[in-house]
Rosetta silent file (secondary structure, phi, psi, omega in degrees, C-alpha in Angstrom):
SEQUENCE: MGGASFSKYKEALHLLFSQVEPEMKLADSLTSMLGEFVAIQKTPDFKLCSLSTQEINRAVKEEKRTHLLKEKASLMLLYKTIIC
SCORE:     score description
SCORE:     0.000 S_00000001
   1 L     0.000  118.076 -178.941  100.987 -108.683 -123.392 S_00000001
   2 L   -73.497  160.891 -179.527  100.015 -107.614 -126.900 S_00000001
   3 H   -62.018  -39.380 -178.827   98.332 -109.902 -129.386 S_00000001
   4 H   -68.161  -42.918 -179.472  101.321 -109.915 -131.745 S_00000001
   5 H   -68.512  -36.108  176.631  103.841 -110.762 -129.022 S_00000001
   6 H   -63.627  -40.688  179.274  101.561 -113.505 -127.672 S_00000001
   7 H   -63.080  -43.511  178.029  101.293 -114.951 -131.177 S_00000001
   8 H   -64.578  -40.545  178.470  105.080 -114.982 -131.577 S_00000001
   9 H   -62.146  -43.878  179.854  105.438 -116.546 -128.131 S_00000001
  10 H   -64.925  -40.792  177.720  102.899 -119.237 -129.025 S_00000001
  11 H   -62.921  -41.469  179.137  104.672 -119.965 -132.330 S_00000001
  12 H   -64.193  -41.920  177.588  108.005 -120.323 -130.515 S_00000001
  13 H   -64.054  -41.658  179.030  106.452 -122.715 -127.985 S_00000001
  14 H   -60.601  -43.893  178.674  104.858 -124.724 -130.770 S_00000001
  15 H   -62.089  -44.509  179.596  108.219 -125.032 -132.524 S_00000001
  16 H   -60.767  -50.244 -178.334  109.907 -126.103 -129.293 S_00000001
  17 H   -67.286  -33.595 -179.179  107.282 -128.740 -128.460 S_00000001
  18 H   -70.983  -24.629  175.912  107.129 -130.068 -132.011 S_00000001
  19 H   -77.885  -34.864 -178.949  110.894 -130.707 -131.894 S_00000001
  20 H   -75.523  -42.271 -175.511  110.651 -132.510 -128.551 S_00000001
  21 L  -120.956  121.123 -176.367  107.569 -134.583 -129.404 S_00000001
  22 L   -68.340  -23.812 -178.590  106.987 -135.882 -132.941 S_00000001
  23 L   -78.701  113.044 -175.600  103.214 -136.095 -132.581 S_00000001
  24 H   -64.069  -31.014 -179.339  101.918 -132.701 -133.682 S_00000001
  25 H   -62.777  -43.332  178.078   98.614 -133.167 -131.882 S_00000001
  26 H   -65.787  -41.517  178.899  100.393 -133.407 -128.536 S_00000001
  27 H   -61.179  -43.322  178.117  102.611 -130.441 -129.425 S_00000001
  28 H   -61.750  -43.233 -178.923   99.534 -128.361 -130.305 S_00000001
  29 H   -64.340  -46.755  179.230   97.841 -129.351 -127.066 S_00000001
  30 H   -63.181  -41.115  178.918  100.868 -128.547 -124.914 S_00000001
  31 H   -62.770  -44.753  179.927  101.384 -125.249 -126.699 S_00000001
  32 H   -63.842  -44.589 -179.560   97.752 -124.263 -126.211 S_00000001
  33 H   -62.597  -44.912  179.868   97.750 -125.234 -122.540 S_00000001
  34 H   -66.613  -41.005  177.425  100.946 -123.324 -121.812 S_00000001
  35 H   -61.161  -42.000  178.247   99.752 -120.332 -123.812 S_00000001
  36 H   -66.744  -38.958  178.292   96.465 -120.290 -121.908 S_00000001
  37 H   -60.585  -46.406  178.875   98.300 -120.602 -118.603 S_00000001
  38 H   -62.915  -43.470 -179.277  100.471 -117.593 -119.447 S_00000001
  39 H   -63.322  -38.675  178.502   97.447 -115.619 -120.660 S_00000001
  40 H   -63.696  -39.752  179.622   95.531 -116.371 -117.447 S_00000001
  41 H   -66.274  -34.182 -175.770   98.475 -115.096 -115.401 S_00000001
  42 H   -87.983  -29.681 -174.229   98.679 -111.886 -117.443 S_00000001
  43 L  -129.760  107.323 -177.440   94.972 -111.171 -117.964 S_00000001
  44 L   -59.258  -30.583 -177.433   92.494 -111.810 -115.117 S_00000001
  45 L   -95.862   17.117  179.184   89.474 -111.784 -117.446 S_00000001
  46 L   -65.311  137.949  178.870   91.016 -114.234 -119.960 S_00000001
  47 L  -106.906  131.554  176.835   88.607 -116.968 -121.095 S_00000001
  48 L   -68.654  155.702  174.927   89.809 -120.526 -121.720 S_00000001
  49 L   -70.796  161.459 -174.611   89.006 -122.185 -125.027 S_00000001
  50 H   -63.355  -34.325  179.162   86.054 -124.577 -124.976 S_00000001
  51 H   -64.766  -42.354  177.723   88.285 -127.656 -125.240 S_00000001
  52 H   -65.167  -41.926  179.075   90.245 -126.626 -122.139 S_00000001
  53 H   -62.171  -42.647  178.234   87.041 -125.856 -120.263 S_00000001
  54 H   -63.033  -41.652 -179.349   85.626 -129.277 -121.171 S_00000001
  55 H   -66.615  -40.590  177.291   88.829 -130.999 -120.040 S_00000001
  56 H   -63.543  -45.097  178.285   88.835 -129.131 -116.732 S_00000001
  57 H   -60.694  -41.134  177.973   85.175 -130.047 -116.151 S_00000001
  58 H   -63.482  -43.628 -179.193   85.936 -133.694 -116.957 S_00000001
  59 H   -65.341  -40.260  178.222   88.914 -133.718 -114.569 S_00000001
  60 H   -64.504  -43.751  179.158   86.880 -132.118 -111.762 S_00000001
  61 H   -61.241  -43.857  179.203   84.080 -134.651 -112.248 S_00000001
  62 H   -65.378  -40.452  178.664   86.572 -137.534 -112.164 S_00000001
  63 H   -64.063  -41.241  177.166   88.271 -136.134 -109.057 S_00000001
  64 H   -63.051  -43.756 -179.983   84.912 -135.838 -107.271 S_00000001
  65 H   -61.748  -45.510  179.368   84.019 -139.407 -108.241 S_00000001
  66 H   -61.620  -43.627  179.510   87.378 -140.710 -107.004 S_00000001
  67 H   -62.077  -44.443  179.839   87.023 -138.788 -103.744 S_00000001
  68 H   -63.636  -39.273  178.170   83.516 -140.138 -103.155 S_00000001
  69 H   -64.737  -41.439  177.987   84.666 -143.710 -103.802 S_00000001
  70 H   -65.754  -41.201  179.182   87.545 -143.330 -101.326 S_00000001
  71 H   -64.314  -41.763  179.149   85.224 -141.767  -98.775 S_00000001
  72 H   -63.225  -42.773  178.999   82.700 -144.579  -99.239 S_00000001
  73 H   -63.293  -40.461  178.403   85.439 -147.196  -98.775 S_00000001
  74 H   -64.038  -43.029  179.086   86.623 -145.454  -95.594 S_00000001
  75 H   -65.247  -38.881  177.922   83.095 -145.338  -94.202 S_00000001
  76 H   -64.078  -41.135  178.475   82.550 -149.023  -95.003 S_00000001
  77 H   -64.614  -43.318  177.889   85.798 -149.915  -93.220 S_00000001
  78 H   -62.652  -43.516  178.968   84.793 -147.820  -90.212 S_00000001
  79 H   -60.444  -46.011  179.588   81.335 -149.424  -90.190 S_00000001
  80 H   -64.417  -36.413  179.695   82.836 -152.940  -90.290 S_00000001
  81 H   -66.955  -40.994 -179.070   85.256 -152.028  -87.502 S_00000001
  82 H   -70.967  -42.278 -177.503   82.465 -150.725  -85.268 S_00000001
  83 H   -69.343  -41.796 -176.131   80.091 -153.638  -85.975 S_00000001
  84 L   -86.496    0.000    0.000   82.704 -156.384  -85.560 S_00000001
């Protein structure tokens, strides 16, 4: 996928999302995410922008925290079941 065709594709996506959602910030975000997704599929060595990388890191951290809390709750329930 050439740089010019990717740029045209991104502009078309931006136009589409900006018509669906009036908030331009959301349209920009959706366009960037979809553009990055397509680029990752087409180019194995594609690098995400720093904002996307930060968001992925935040989501992974939150998912780990949620998993640990659920695991802790399960262990506490098991402990109470065994003790009682």
